[in-house]
N, C-alpha and C positions, 0 to 999 in steps of 0.2 A: 504492497498501501504508499501512496505517494501521501505527505500531507503536507500543507503547507499553514503553517501558525501567523495570522493578520495582525500585528501590533501597532500601535497609532508611533508610538517611538522605540524603537528597542535598544537607541542610543541611550537614552538615560538611566534615571536612577530612582525606582520604587519596585514596591511589592509585585506588583503585577509582572512587570518586566521579570521578574526575578523569578515569578512560577513558572512564568511562558516558556523561560529558556528552561527552566529544571526539569517540565514536564517535555518541550523536545527533545532533552536527553534522552529519557526516561523512552518515550516512545522511539527514538533513531538506533535503539540496540536491534530493531525486527524490522523497523521499516524505513525508509527514506521521509525523509524530513527535512524542512528550510524554514527558516523564521524571513516575514516578510514585513520589510519598516514603512511603515506610510513616509516618515520622513527622517533625517538625517542632519546633525545639528554639530557632530565630531567625528573626528577620524577614524575612529574604532569603541565601541560600545565600551560604556562605565562598566557590564558585570561580563564575564569572562563565557564567550561559547561553550556551550558542550561539545567537547570532542566528535569531529566527524556533519557537524550541522554549521551550514552557509547562513549569510544573514545578507537581505541584498535591501537597498532603500530604495523606494520608488520616488523620493524628491530632498532635494536638502534644505532645510529651512533659510528663510530669508535673511533670518538673522545671525549665519554663522559666516566669521570672517573668513574661514578660510574656504568656503565652496567657489567649484567650479563658475565659471562665468554661463550666465543664462542667457537663453535668447529671450527674446520681447515677449512670445505668446505665450512661452512660459512664467515669466515675470507676469503678465495680465492676468493670466489665470490663478497665478498662486494671490492674487489680491480680491477674485469676486469669491464670493460664499459658496458652499455647499448645498443645494436647495434639498438634496435628502437626507441632509441630515440635521437634525432638530436642532432648532437655533442655541437654543443653552449648552447643548453639550459639545457643539460646535466651540460655543465663548471659553468653555472648561476647557477646553481639549485645542490647542495652536494646530492642532495638526490635520484637520478639517479645510479645505480649501476650493476650491473648482480643477485645480492643478492635481491634488493629491486624489480628490476624486476621478479627473480624467485619469491620470497612471493605473488606477486601482483597476478600472474598467479595464484598459489595455492589457493589464497582467491577467484576468481571470479570462477575459478569450483566449489568450495566448498559453495559460499553465498548462503541462501533464499532468498536474496533481489530481489524486481523486479524489479527496477531501481538505473542504480552505475550513480553516475554523477563526474564528472573528474574536477577538479578547475585550472588547468593551461595546460598548451600545453604536457608539457613531458607526465603527468599523463593521459590527453587526448588523445596522441599517444597509448598508452600502452592499455588501453582499448578498441581504436580502431583495436589494431593489435588480444590481448590476447581473449578478451571479448566472450563467449559464446554467441548463439545467444539466447538460451531463456532471455539473459538478456537484454531491454533495455536501452542502450546509451547515457549518454548526456554531450557534452562538456561544457565546460565555458572557456567566455573570460576575461581578467584582462584588456587589454589592447591593445593599438589600433593595427590591424595586421602591420600597417607600422613600427612600432616600433620591429618587428620581425627581425632576422638576416636573411638572404638568406636559409641558409638551413633547420633554422624553418619554414621559408616559403613554401619550396620546402615538408618535410614533411606535413606539414597540407594541402598541395594537395593533395599530394600522398594518407594519412590516415585518415583525419576527414571526406570523404564521407562515409565511413563505420560507422559513429556514426548513431544514430536515430535522432539528433536533436543538437541543439548547440545554446547557447544562447550568447549576450555581451552586452555589456553596455548601447552605446549608438549607436543612431540613424546612426551617421554618419560609425562607425563602422559596422553597419549594410548595407551598402549601400556597402562599399569595401568591405565586405564576400562576397554579391552576384554577385560582378564584379568578384571576384578570385576566386571559387568555382561551382559549379554547384550544383544550387541551388533547391530543391524540394520544392514546396507550402508549407509552414507553418513548414517545416525544421528548420529555421533560427529566432528567435525572438530575440528584445531586452528586457533584463530584467535589471533594474536598482537595484543596494544595498539599503538595505533597512536600516532605523533606527531600533536599537536596541529596545524594549519595555520599558515602565517605565515614570515616573517624570520626568521632566527636569528641573532643574534650568531656572531661568532666568536675564539673564545679566542686568543690572540696565542701561549699553552702559554709565558709569561716570566715569569707572577709565580707566586711562590715559594710557593703555594699550595694544597694536597690538600682534594679537596670527598668530602663524604660525606652525605647523606642518606635520607632514611625516618622514621618516628614512632620512638622514646626508648623500644620495647620491647626485650624480650630477645633476641628470634630478630636482633636485627643486631647484636651481639652488640660494641657500640661500646666495653667495654673493654678488649676484646683488639687491637680498632682503634687506640685509643689507648696500650696496649702498645707495638705495632710501631710507632707514629708514634714516644714516645720513644725507639728506639733512630733512628730518621731523625734525630731531632733533634739528639741526642747530638754525631753529623758533618756535621748543618748546621742551627744552630742557627737562620738568617734564615726556614726553610718554618716554612706556619702548618699546619693542619688544623681546618678549619670545619665544623661538624655542624649540618646542617637537618632540622629537623624538632620536631616537642612531644611531649609524654605524659609517663608516672609516675616515668619514672627519668634524670627531669634532676638532680635534685637529688644522686640519689647519683655520676652522673656528674660532676657538679662539683666533688664532695668528693673524687674522685676524682683529678680533674683537678691539683686543689690539694695532694696529697698527693705528688703526683710531682713538682711543681714545676713545672707545665707551661700553669699559669695566662695566661702571657704567649703560649704557644703554639698553644694548644686552645681553642677558641671553641662555644659552645653557638650555633649562628642563631637557631634558633628557628623558626616556622614562614616562609613566604613562597609569594608567590601564582604568582612569578616565577622557579620553579625554574630553567630556560635562563639565563635573565640572569644569576644567582649563578654559575652551574655554571663560565658563560663567563669567568669573573675566575679561574678554577681551571686549573690545568696540567695535576692527574692527580686522578684519581677514582677510591676507593676504596671497596671493597664487600665487607662481613665476614660478615655475614648467615652465618645458622646453615643457611636454605632461605630460597629463593628462590621466590614465584609463576610470576612471570618476570623482573623485572627494568627497571622500565620508567625509573628513575633513570638504568641502562645506554646506554639508545636516545638520552635526554636527552643526556645526556655526549657520545654521538656527534654526534647533532645540532647542537653545539657546536664540535667537532673535539679533546674532549679525550678520551683514550685512557682504558681503565680497568686496576685492580686490582683481582681479584677472589679470594675463595676459590669455588675450586670446588666449590661446593658445588651441594646438589640444587635446584632443575632447571633453573632460567633461566639460567643465566650463561652454561654453556659450550653451547647453543644460541642466544646471543647473540653471544658476543664468541669471535673466531678467534684463539688462544693466536699470540705473536709478531709479530702481524700488525694488529690493532686495540686491543692489551692483552694483558693479562696474565693466566693460571690458575696459580694458585698452591693447591698442595695441602689441601686441605679440615681445618680447625684448625691448621693448621702457622700461628704468631705469627710465628717467624723466618723464614720464608719469605715470609709478606708484606710485613715489614719491609724483608728483602732485593729483593727485587721492588719496592718501591716507592724503594728507593734507587736502583736501579738505573735508572728513569725521571727521580729528583731529580738525578745525574750528568750523564746524559745529553741536552742539548735536543735535538738532531738526530734522537733517536731517537724522542722524544716526538711530536716534526716528524712523523716519519714514521707514526707509529703517527696522531697526527691525522688526517692526511689518510685512511689507512685508516678511520679512527673516520667521517669524512664519508659515504664511500663506503657502507658498509657501514648508515647510519643509513637510506637511501635505501629500502631494504627494508621501512619502516616506514612508508613517506608514508602519508596519511590515507586517500588516493583509494583508492589502493593497496590496504587493510585493507578500506576501505569498499564496493568492490568484489568482494573474497569474501564480505563478506556478504549482501552482494544475490543471490549467487550459491547462498549457502548454503540462506536466508531460500527464496529461490523453488524450490528442489528440496524441501524441506520443505513447503511447502504443496503442492505437484505431489504428494510423496511420502504425504499425507493424502487428500487429495482422491480418490488412487487406491485407499487403504484404504475409503474412506466409499461407494465406486461399486461394487466388488467383490463 
């Protein structure tokens, strides 16, 4: 089977990119796989490509200082909107314009792939609108349906039924899509993200470090995490909070840290290619998000034996964390409860150790080989279903 994974920008840094590269590597062990990026803003991807998996870019971004000289028609197209993609989706992600739509349509007409997989709503919309009938089209969703703006939801309702299948990350999201779309049996499935292969370091659970990871955006609610940590720090000043990630809110977070007098205890660590290596230096993982599509950092923390303390937010953490076994779920948006649960694990190493052992067992559910097998079964089923419809 030849599979093309279509991503908005495979050269950047983000959870979707990491998970797409990861499953590309898993599928490439038995299939021919390529990653197709709508845009390119640097010479090489931020993340290492899986061995044997090529990446191709359809268009360089206008802001790339080293991009080759572009023709007049291409420059005109990239200044025009893409009418197929919902407006707020296009505004949220700069990869969508008339040029990238044109280039993707050209790719779809000429590719010899058997299956094309979109990895965000805008790409899924383009596949639903422009993929020729010979291609099996699969959409991926990485955020919950309720997180999409109204125009995106309308476009999903109009276009997604044209796809040959859809994957979502959680059972909660599966139920939401089943209520929202005319779903036929087998068309929709839950497909969790997988852990990258390899040997993981093991946390000693002795370092007085709480870690958090993810882009420095409002949905992660790092100001609330800092407020919760301040309560921890008053009782245990030797403990540190490390936040891994980049984004536009770094200055605001640093100002808050300084105003609270926590500049020696809370550190913005920036981006890292080796998140599991950094998480292994910690003893607790903290998740303060308003919502999570899945919670990839939770299973990465589990992989190195670090228990998690998380808001019981929609929708991922409650499907990954088993409360009181491999971590703690606290009432959503309750900062004091988050602080008290962090304190509970700060005070009790033996409980951290017990939960850390369970976390390692929980991580095994997300082994790449297991998730790859689920992908293969789903693709085989959707190919067979399309052939049956065509023959009927």
